[in-house]
N, C-alpha and C positions, 0 to 999 in steps of 0.2 A: 504494499500499500504506499502511495507516495505521501510526502510530507503535506502537500496541499490537501489531499483527500483525508488525512488524519485530522487536520484542523477542521474541515468541514464536518467530519463525523462528531467531533467534540462539540462543535457549535450546535449541531442538530440535537445531540443529547441534552445539552444545556437548555435548549428551547423546549424540549419535551418535558423536562423537569419543571421548568417555570410554568408551563401550561398545566401540569398536574397540580402544582401549588395553587394556581388560580382556580382550578376546578374544585379543589377541596374547600376554598374560601367561599365560592359561589354556592356550593351545596350547603355549607353550614348556615349561610346568611340568606339564601334564596334570593341573591341579587344578580342583576344583569352585569355584563362586562362593563358597560358604561357607568353603572352605579359603583362598581368595584373601584374604578380608577379615581372616583371622587371621594373615596373614603380616606381620611388622613391615616397614615401609617401603613395601610394595606399594601401600598406599592413597594414597601421595603422588603416584603416577602421575596422579591425577585432581585434584590440588590445585594450582591455578596460583599459590597464594600461598606455596608452599614454595621460596622463593628467599632465599638468604643474600646480603644486599645488601652492596655494596662501600662500607662506611661509612667507611673510612679514606682513600678516594679524595678528593683535594682538600685533604688535610692531610698525610698521610704520603707521598703521591705524587700526581702530577698526575691530575686527573679528566678532562683533555682528551686525547682519543685521539691526535691528531696529535702533540701535544707529548710525550706519553708514549712514543710510538713513536721519535721523534727522540732522546729522552734514552737509551732502551734501546739503540738502534743505536750512539750515540756511545760508550757504556760498553763495548759488545761489541767495537767497533773498537779501543778502547784496551787491552782485556784480551788476555792471551796464553794460548794453550793449548800449554804446553811439552811435555806428554806426547804422544808421537806413535805410541804402540803400543797404542791402545785397540781391542780386539777388539769389545767390546760395552759400551756405557755402562749401568751398572746403578744407580748411586746418586751423588747429589751432596749435599755439605754446604754450606749456604747461610745467610748471616745474614738477619735479619728486622727490622732497624731501619728508620727512615724512609729513603727513597731518597737524600736529601741526604747521609746518613751511609753507608748500606750498598750503594747502587746500584752504584758502581764495583767494589766487592769482589764482590758477588753475580755480576757479569758474568764474573769469572774462572771461576766454576763453570759458568755457563750457556753460556760460550763453547764448552765441550766438547759441549754438546747441539746447538749450532748447527753445529759442526765434524763431529760424528758423528750425524747425524739418524737416527731409527729408520726401519726399512723397513716397519713395519706400525703400525696404530693402537695407541697405548699406554694402559695402565692406570697412572696415576701416583699412587703412594701418597705423601701429604704428611704427615709427622710433625712436629708443632709442640707446644711446651710451653704449658700453661695459665698465663697471667699473672694472670687476674682471678678465677678460680673455683678453689677448692681441691678437688681430687679425688684419690682413691687408686687409680684405675684408668685405663685408656685410654678415650677417649670418642669415639663415632661420631656423625656428623651425622644430623639428621632431615630435612635439606633435600635437594632433588633438583637444584637449580641454584645455582651460585656466580656472582655477578655480577662483571664487571670492565669497565673503560672500553673494553676491546678486544674485547668480546663475552662472552657468557655461556658458562659451562663446565658440562657435565653431570656429575653425580655418578654413579658406577657403582653403581647401586642393588642390583644382584645380588651384587656382591662385598661391599658393606656388609651386606646381609642374611646372607651366609654368615658373616661375622665376628661379627655380632650373635648368631647362633644358638649360638656357642661359650659364651655365658653369662658372660663376664668383661669385657664392655664396657658402659660407661654410655651413655646417650643424652643428647646435648647439648640445652640450652635455646637457642632461637633468639636471644634477646637476649645471652645469655652468649657464644654462638658469634660473633655479630657484633661484640661488644666485643673479642674476641681478635684480635690482628693477625698472629700468627706464621705462619698458613697463608695468609691473604690476600696477604701481601707476596710470596709466590712466584708468584701467579697471572698478573700481567701479563707477566713474563718467559716463562712457559710458553705463554701465549696468543699472544704475539708470535712466538715461535720456531717453535712447533708448528702454530699455527692451531687455533682452538677445535673444529673438526670432527675433529681427528686424535687426540684423546685424551679420556679421562674421568678423573676424580679420585676418590680414596678419602681424604678428609681424616680424620686421626686426631689428636685433641688428647691429649697425653700428660701424665698427672698425676704426683703424687709417689708412685712405685711402688717397692716393695722389690725385693731381689735375686731372690726367688722369682718375682715377677711379671715382672721383666725376662726371666728365663729362659723363662717361659711365652709371653710376647708374641714374644720372639725366635724361638722354635721355630715358632710359628704363622705368623708373617709370613715366615719363611724359605721356607715352601712356595711363597708368591707370588713371593718374590724370585728363585727358581729358574726361574720361568716366562719365556719369551722376550719376552713382550709387556708386561713391567712395568718401571717405573722408580721408584726411591725418592728422595724429596727429604727430607733431614733439615734442618729449619729451626731454626737455633740461633745464638745470639750468643756461645756459649761461656761468657761471663762478663759480669756486670753490675758495673762498677766505679764507685765513688763513694759519698759519704755517704748518698745516697738509698737505697742498697742495703746500707748498714752494711759496706761492703767497700772499703778504701782501701789495700790492700797496695802498697807501692812499694819497689823496690830501686834505689838511686841508681846502682848499677853498670850498670843497664840503660839509662841515659841519661834524657833529658827526656821527660816525658809531654805529649802535645799534645792 
């Protein structure tokens, strides 16, 4: 077979796969081809380039899968899960600094996910603040895959579409989304504990929102919170202390700052 014919064969195979994906969406939603193209995010099913790369791997945490697994396992072994009456795990509050600083602390939250694993495939909502782009709403991803050193994680496109249709979510720019670290820092722990085939994610970057918006988003997301197959990860460092952040409050009665 010639080089040209091999390329043609690969192109034909790709088109067949894309058509199969379209057919599956059409069957699920009973929509025409024209309607399909008008739905936000559905077009991404056929775009292999819609991957949010793990740009902080290799600097904020290890890009080597074996090394990363060993580190996470060590932190989880050292962490304690002192609450023993967990009926169902619904939300975790987790820091998002580099793992050299936050890894051992994050393990105290993820220890509960390891101790109380879900009985079904999860939809994991990850809410993290925007550090690099100023927005006044919450922001949804345009990507369909989030990359990690421990395997790629699928975005729940259907849930993202549902949220987008509410009209009060912005859509993220790929570069800005990759620059932001608050969501990415949660992914290795989730991938390692759950396995990448056992959950999808709904990444939500949270902007500078007012009280009215907080109430709106809270009511909207509470509907998903009440579902049995959802978990919410709240990615936060609570406070950024230091001259860099123009915040250096210190009470000597609290003891030395390390």
